[in-house]
C-alpha positions as CSV (number, residue, x, y, z in Angstrom):
1,M,10.9,-38.8,82.8
2,D,11.9,-35.8,84.5
3,G,15.1,-35.5,82.5
4,R,13.0,-36.2,79.4
5,K,10.3,-33.5,80.1
6,R,13.1,-30.9,80.7
7,N,14.8,-31.6,77.5
8,N,11.2,-31.2,75.8
9,Q,10.4,-27.6,77.1
10,N,13.9,-26.9,76.5
11,N,13.3,-27.3,72.6
12,D,10.3,-25.8,73.4
13,I,11.9,-22.3,74.1
14,N,15.5,-22.9,72.6
15,W,16.4,-23.5,68.6
16,D,17.7,-26.7,67.7
17,N,20.6,-27.4,65.2
18,G,18.5,-25.6,62.4
19,I,16.7,-28.2,60.9
20,Y,13.2,-28.5,61.5
21,G,10.7,-30.8,59.5
22,T,11.1,-30.0,55.6
23,G,13.6,-26.7,55.7
24,R,15.8,-25.1,57.3
25,I,14.3,-22.8,60.2
26,D,16.9,-19.8,60.9
27,P,16.5,-17.5,64.1
28,P,14.5,-14.2,62.7
29,K,16.8,-11.1,61.8
30,R,15.9,-7.7,62.6
31,R,15.7,-5.4,59.5
32,G,14.5,-2.0,61.3
33,G,17.6,-0.4,60.9
34,L,17.5,-0.7,57.0
35,L,14.0,0.2,56.7
36,A,15.3,3.5,58.6
37,M,18.1,4.4,56.3
38,L,15.6,4.2,53.3
39,L,13.4,6.3,54.9
40,I,15.8,8.8,55.5
41,L,16.9,8.4,51.9
42,V,13.5,8.9,50.6
43,I,13.0,12.1,52.6
44,F,16.2,13.2,51.1
45,L,15.2,12.8,47.5
46,C,12.0,15.0,48.2
47,G,13.8,17.5,49.8
48,V,16.3,18.0,46.4
49,I,13.6,17.4,43.9
50,T,11.5,20.3,46.2
51,V,14.6,22.7,46.0
52,L,15.2,22.1,42.0
53,G,11.5,22.9,41.1
54,I,11.5,26.2,43.1
55,L,14.6,27.6,42.0
56,N,12.9,26.6,38.5
57,I,10.0,28.3,39.1
58,R,12.4,31.5,39.9
59,L,14.4,31.2,36.9
60,F,11.4,31.3,34.8
61,Q,10.0,34.2,36.9
62,Q,13.2,36.3,36.5
63,L,13.2,35.7,33.0
64,N,9.7,36.9,32.0
65,A,9.7,39.8,34.3
66,P,8.6,43.0,32.5
67,G,11.6,45.6,32.2
68,E,14.0,43.1,32.0
69,E,17.3,43.8,29.4
70,E,15.9,42.5,25.5
71,M,17.8,42.0,22.5
72,M,16.6,43.5,19.5
73,I,17.7,43.3,15.9
74,S,17.9,46.6,13.4
75,F,18.9,46.2,9.8
76,S,21.2,49.3,9.1
77,D,21.4,50.1,5.1
78,G,24.1,48.7,3.4
79,G,25.6,46.6,6.5
80,P,25.1,43.6,8.3
81,P,21.9,43.5,10.6
82,Q,23.5,45.3,14.1
83,P,22.4,44.0,17.8
84,V,20.9,47.2,19.7
85,Q,22.9,47.6,23.1
86,V,20.7,48.2,26.1
87,S,22.0,49.1,29.5
88,E,20.9,48.2,32.7
89,T,20.2,52.1,33.4
90,Q,18.2,52.5,30.9
91,S,14.0,52.9,31.6
92,T,11.3,50.8,30.6
93,S,9.8,53.1,28.2
94,Q,13.2,52.9,26.5
95,T,13.6,49.3,25.6
96,Q,9.9,48.5,24.6
97,P,9.1,47.9,20.9
98,A,8.1,51.1,19.0
99,A,4.7,49.4,18.0
100,D,4.1,49.5,21.9
101,Q,4.5,53.3,22.0
102,G,2.3,53.9,19.5
103,Q,4.8,54.4,16.9
104,P,5.1,52.2,13.5
105,R,7.7,49.6,12.8
106,T,10.7,50.8,10.7
107,A,13.0,48.4,10.3
108,T,13.3,46.5,6.7
109,L,15.2,43.6,5.1
110,N,17.7,44.7,2.8
111,L,18.8,42.3,-0.1
112,Q,22.4,42.8,-1.3
113,S,23.3,42.6,-5.0
114,A,24.1,39.1,-5.4
115,P,26.8,38.6,-8.7
116,E,25.8,35.6,-11.1
117,G,26.5,32.0,-10.5
118,I,30.4,31.4,-12.0
119,D,30.2,29.1,-14.8
120,N,30.5,25.8,-14.0
121,I,33.4,24.1,-16.5
122,P,34.8,20.8,-16.5
123,D,38.6,20.0,-15.5
124,G,40.6,20.7,-18.7
125,G,38.0,22.8,-20.6
126,G,35.4,22.7,-22.7
127,M,31.7,24.8,-22.5
128,A,30.4,25.6,-19.3
129,L,27.4,23.7,-18.0
130,Q,25.2,26.0,-18.0
131,D,26.0,27.1,-21.9
132,I,25.6,23.2,-22.7
133,Y,22.2,23.5,-20.9
134,E,21.2,26.8,-22.8
135,Q,22.5,25.6,-26.3
136,N,21.2,22.1,-26.2
137,L,17.4,22.5,-24.3
138,P,15.7,23.6,-27.4
139,S,16.5,20.1,-29.6
140,V,14.6,18.6,-26.6
141,A,11.5,17.4,-26.9
142,S,8.8,15.5,-24.5
143,I,7.2,12.6,-25.9
144,T,3.8,11.1,-24.2
145,A,2.2,8.1,-26.1
146,S,-1.2,7.1,-25.4
147,L,-1.8,3.3,-25.0
148,P,-5.1,1.3,-24.6
149,N,-4.4,0.8,-21.1
150,G,-2.7,4.3,-20.1
151,T,0.3,6.9,-21.0
152,S,4.1,6.3,-21.4
153,T,6.3,9.2,-21.4
154,G,10.0,9.4,-22.3
155,T,12.3,12.3,-24.3
156,G,13.4,13.0,-27.7
157,V,15.9,14.8,-29.5
158,V,15.3,16.8,-32.8
159,L,17.0,15.6,-35.6
160,T,16.4,17.5,-38.4
161,S,14.7,21.6,-38.6
162,D,11.8,19.9,-40.9
163,G,10.6,17.7,-38.1
164,F,12.3,14.7,-37.5
165,L,13.0,13.5,-33.8
166,V,14.1,10.2,-32.0
167,T,13.4,8.6,-29.0
168,N,13.2,5.0,-27.8
169,A,11.0,2.2,-29.4
170,H,10.1,1.2,-25.6
171,V,8.8,4.6,-25.2
172,V,6.2,4.6,-28.2
173,E,5.4,0.7,-27.9
174,G,2.1,0.4,-28.5
175,S,0.7,3.6,-29.1
176,Q,-2.2,4.3,-30.4
177,A,-1.3,8.3,-30.5
178,I,2.0,10.4,-29.7
179,T,2.3,13.9,-28.6
180,V,5.2,15.8,-29.1
181,L,5.8,18.7,-26.6
182,L,8.5,21.5,-27.5
183,T,10.8,23.4,-25.2
184,N,9.0,26.8,-26.4
185,D,5.5,25.1,-25.2
186,Q,4.4,24.2,-29.0
187,E,2.5,20.9,-29.0
188,Y,2.3,18.8,-32.4
189,S,0.8,15.0,-33.2
190,A,3.5,12.8,-34.5
191,Q,4.0,9.4,-36.5
192,I,6.0,6.7,-36.3
193,V,8.1,6.9,-39.3
194,G,9.9,3.7,-38.0
195,K,11.3,1.7,-35.0
196,D,13.7,-0.9,-34.6
197,D,13.4,-3.0,-31.3
198,V,17.1,-4.3,-31.8
199,T,18.4,-1.1,-30.6
200,D,15.6,0.3,-29.2
201,L,15.4,3.2,-31.5
202,A,12.4,5.2,-32.8
203,V,12.3,7.8,-35.3
204,L,9.0,10.0,-35.3
205,Y,7.8,13.1,-37.5
206,I,6.0,15.9,-37.0
207,E,4.7,19.1,-39.3
208,A,7.2,21.6,-37.9
209,Q,9.9,23.6,-39.3
210,D,12.2,25.8,-37.8
211,L,13.6,23.4,-35.1
212,T,16.3,23.5,-33.6
213,P,18.2,20.2,-34.3
214,A,21.4,19.0,-32.2
215,Q,24.8,19.0,-32.8
216,F,25.7,14.9,-32.7
217,G,29.3,13.8,-31.8
218,D,31.0,10.6,-32.4
219,S,30.8,8.3,-29.7
220,S,33.8,6.1,-30.5
221,T,36.2,8.8,-29.0
222,L,34.9,8.7,-25.6
223,R,36.7,7.4,-22.5
224,V,35.7,6.6,-18.7
225,G,35.9,9.7,-16.9
226,D,34.9,12.2,-19.4
227,T,32.5,14.3,-17.8
228,V,28.9,13.8,-19.5
229,V,25.2,15.6,-18.7
230,A,21.5,14.8,-19.7
231,I,18.9,16.2,-20.0
232,G,15.2,14.9,-19.9
233,D,11.6,14.3,-18.2
234,P,12.4,12.2,-15.3
235,L,9.0,11.1,-14.0
236,G,7.1,12.6,-16.6
237,V,6.6,16.3,-18.5
238,E,5.7,17.6,-14.6
239,F,10.3,17.9,-14.6
240,R,10.7,18.1,-18.3
241,G,14.1,19.9,-19.0
242,T,15.9,18.5,-15.9
243,F,19.3,18.7,-15.9
244,T,22.1,16.0,-14.6
245,N,25.7,15.7,-14.5
246,G,28.1,13.0,-14.2
247,I,31.2,10.8,-15.8
248,I,31.6,8.1,-18.8
249,S,31.3,5.0,-16.2
250,G,32.2,2.8,-19.0
251,I,32.5,2.1,-22.6
252,D,31.5,-0.9,-25.1
253,R,28.8,-2.6,-22.0
254,D,27.2,-5.5,-23.5
255,V,24.1,-5.4,-21.8
256,D,21.2,-8.2,-22.0
257,V,17.9,-6.7,-22.1
258,G,14.8,-9.1,-22.3
259,G,16.9,-11.8,-24.6
260,R,18.7,-9.5,-26.7
261,T,22.3,-7.9,-26.0
262,M,22.4,-4.5,-26.4
263,T,26.3,-2.6,-26.4
264,L,26.0,0.8,-24.7
265,I,27.5,3.8,-22.9
266,Q,27.5,3.7,-19.3
267,T,26.9,6.5,-16.8
268,N,26.4,7.8,-13.5
269,A,23.9,11.0,-14.4
270,A,21.3,10.7,-13.0
271,L,18.6,8.9,-15.2
272,N,15.0,8.2,-14.3
273,A,11.6,6.6,-15.6
274,G,11.1,9.6,-18.4
275,N,14.5,10.3,-19.3
276,S,14.4,7.4,-22.0
277,G,15.1,8.6,-25.3
278,G,16.8,11.7,-24.1
279,P,20.6,12.9,-25.3
280,L,23.5,11.9,-23.5
281,I,26.1,15.4,-23.9
282,N,29.7,15.5,-24.0
283,C,31.5,18.6,-22.8
284,Y,31.8,20.2,-25.8
285,G,27.8,20.3,-25.9
286,Q,27.6,17.4,-28.6
287,V,24.4,14.3,-28.0
288,I,26.8,11.4,-27.8
289,G,24.1,9.3,-27.1
290,I,20.9,8.6,-26.7
291,N,19.6,7.6,-23.3
292,T,17.9,4.4,-22.7
293,M,17.3,2.8,-19.1
294,K,18.9,2.3,-15.4
295,I,19.9,-0.9,-14.2
296,S,16.9,-1.3,-12.1
297,T,14.6,-1.0,-15.1
298,F,15.6,-4.5,-16.1
299,T,16.8,-6.1,-12.8
300,S,15.3,-7.0,-9.5
301,T,18.3,-5.8,-7.6
302,S,17.2,-2.9,-5.2
303,G,19.1,-0.3,-3.8
304,V,21.3,0.4,-6.8
305,E,22.2,3.9,-7.8
306,G,24.2,5.9,-10.8
307,I,24.4,2.7,-13.3
308,G,22.4,4.3,-16.2
309,F,23.0,3.9,-20.1
310,A,22.8,5.0,-23.5
311,I,22.8,4.2,-26.8
312,P,26.0,5.5,-28.7
313,S,25.8,8.0,-30.8
314,A,27.6,5.6,-33.6
315,T,25.1,3.1,-33.5
316,V,22.3,5.9,-33.5
317,K,23.3,7.5,-36.5
318,T,23.1,4.0,-38.4
319,V,19.7,3.0,-37.5
320,V,18.7,6.6,-37.9
321,D,19.8,7.2,-41.2
322,Q,18.1,3.8,-42.4
323,I,14.7,4.5,-40.9
324,I,14.8,8.0,-42.5
325,A,15.9,6.6,-45.9
326,Q,13.2,3.5,-46.0
327,G,11.3,3.2,-42.9
328,Y,13.2,0.1,-41.7
329,V,16.8,-1.3,-40.4
330,S,17.8,-3.8,-43.2
331,G,18.2,-7.5,-41.8
332,R,16.2,-7.4,-39.0
333,P,14.2,-10.9,-39.0
334,T,10.4,-11.1,-38.1
335,L,7.4,-14.3,-38.0
336,G,5.2,-12.1,-39.5
337,I,2.5,-11.8,-36.4
338,V,1.3,-9.7,-34.0
339,G,-0.2,-10.5,-30.9
340,E,-1.1,-10.1,-27.3
341,T,-0.8,-12.0,-23.9
342,L,-4.1,-14.1,-23.5
343,S,-5.1,-13.2,-19.5
344,S,-5.7,-16.1,-16.7
345,F,-9.5,-15.2,-17.0
346,Y,-9.5,-16.5,-20.6
347,Q,-7.6,-19.1,-20.5
348,H,-9.9,-20.5,-17.6
349,Y,-12.9,-19.5,-19.1
350,Y,-12.4,-21.2,-22.7
351,R,-10.0,-23.7,-21.3
352,M,-7.3,-22.7,-23.6
353,P,-3.3,-23.3,-22.8
354,A,-1.4,-20.3,-22.2
355,G,-0.3,-18.7,-25.1
356,L,0.2,-15.5,-27.7
357,Y,-3.1,-14.6,-28.9
358,I,-2.4,-13.8,-32.5
359,T,-4.3,-10.5,-33.8
360,Q,-2.6,-9.5,-36.9
361,V,-0.5,-11.5,-39.5
362,L,1.3,-9.9,-42.2
363,P,0.4,-10.7,-45.7
364,E,3.6,-11.2,-46.9
365,S,4.8,-13.3,-44.3
366,D,5.1,-17.5,-44.8
367,A,3.0,-17.2,-41.5
368,C,0.2,-16.4,-43.7
369,I,1.2,-18.1,-46.8
370,K,1.4,-21.4,-44.2
371,G,-2.2,-20.5,-43.0
372,I,-1.8,-19.0,-39.5
373,E,-5.0,-16.9,-38.8
374,E,-6.1,-14.3,-36.2
375,G,-7.4,-15.9,-33.9
376,D,-5.1,-18.9,-33.2
377,L,-2.5,-19.2,-30.2
378,L,1.2,-19.3,-30.8
379,L,2.6,-21.9,-28.1
380,Y,6.0,-22.8,-29.1
381,V,9.2,-21.4,-31.2
382,N,12.0,-23.6,-31.3
383,D,10.7,-25.2,-27.9
384,N,10.7,-21.7,-26.5
385,S,7.2,-21.2,-24.9
386,I,5.7,-17.7,-26.4
387,T,3.2,-16.2,-23.8
388,S,4.1,-12.5,-25.2
389,M,5.4,-10.5,-27.7
390,E,8.5,-9.9,-25.7
391,D,9.3,-14.0,-25.3
392,L,8.8,-14.2,-29.5
393,K,11.0,-10.7,-29.9
394,S,13.7,-12.5,-27.9
395,V,13.6,-15.8,-29.6
396,I,13.4,-14.4,-33.3
397,L,16.1,-11.5,-32.7
398,N,18.8,-14.4,-32.1
399,C,18.0,-15.6,-36.0
400,Q,18.5,-14.6,-39.3
401,V,16.2,-13.5,-42.4
402,G,15.5,-16.8,-44.2
403,Q,16.2,-19.1,-41.5
404,T,13.2,-21.5,-40.5
405,V,12.0,-22.1,-37.3
406,Q,9.3,-25.0,-35.4
407,A,5.9,-23.1,-34.5
408,V,3.0,-24.8,-32.3
409,I,-0.1,-23.9,-32.9
410,Y,-3.4,-24.3,-31.5
411,R,-6.6,-23.9,-32.9
412,G,-10.0,-25.0,-32.2
413,G,-8.8,-27.3,-29.2
414,K,-6.0,-29.1,-31.2
415,Q,-2.2,-28.2,-31.7
416,Y,-0.5,-28.2,-35.1
417,Q,3.6,-28.2,-35.7
418,L,4.6,-25.9,-38.6
419,E,7.9,-25.1,-40.2
420,L,7.6,-21.0,-40.7
421,T,10.7,-18.9,-42.2
422,L,11.8,-15.7,-40.9
423,T,11.3,-12.7,-43.3
424,E,12.5,-8.9,-43.0
425,D,10.8,-7.0,-40.8
426,R,9.9,-3.9,-43.0
427,G,8.0,-2.5,-40.4
């Protein structure tokens, strides 16, 4: 009993083998030294911060103290600005600005005579870019087309001195009125002589005389790397007459646009919305193309820069000559109907299918002969769904005059299938 009681008493005083209950219990450690070191470190850092603050305040006071040395700039006649040397022995009154002494300031800024810029002549010869701009600017016009739901702006090029101009067909597509603004600020009302959707060209006419026609060069002689410039109205009339330069990046590029293939000139000269219809000019001041688009206008690719396209002047000549002579380009097929997209509201309200709502049927067309009327819906052409004029054009432009197509018409809740013959589009 005594032995066991003595052991229990020892257990109350001394630690056992380190295991007690559910966890390990060690003798408490003394941390007084660590806390003392941390306290000393904090006191030291506070002292350093205090000293730096005092030094910073004294430095600020010295820099802003009156009577210290100041540097003043005077402008001498015929030479660069020279610093005024101030010695430490000068009095406070000598270093004060003249205005502080009740006297007017006499320092002035002198502009040195600057020579005119050097002519920027392309490597290998040609005209200076400044001369190209001066020569061609009078031949460039700003085009504004009034549309049912807004306006369309672009650029045009003067073809003849008596009022003919060329621009892009998409600039004046669906226009109700067209205004031409020349570089001399003369404004004219224009009419469409004719347009060709295949090449995206249109010829306009204004009642004006003594215009400055552009000089056109042969695009067939172009080479990749040739210097070119563009003049136009990027983003509208506000920036009209903008001049950009670049090179020919590619020749005979086959580009698919709205279901039709266009053979174009590729350039890295900056082109933006509003440049459409403007001139692409070679290093001799000759128009060798009509700008039509940049790559972002017909692709969803983002972040693309420096890829623009122009219609070759050889194509422009063929199309323009025919439009001026007869008002249209021979051999272009048409179905003989004009329409507009049926909105989703009317589709649901009148319970009609999606299609092209026909607003006009040309009297000489086979569509008129077969009984198609205004108010009908064109649903399909050769199994191609048609909901807009762009859809119809993309199908028809791949056909030939005289070819027959299968069309599906919706009228009065019923669908009718017709065989229609394409005729020549004469505008």
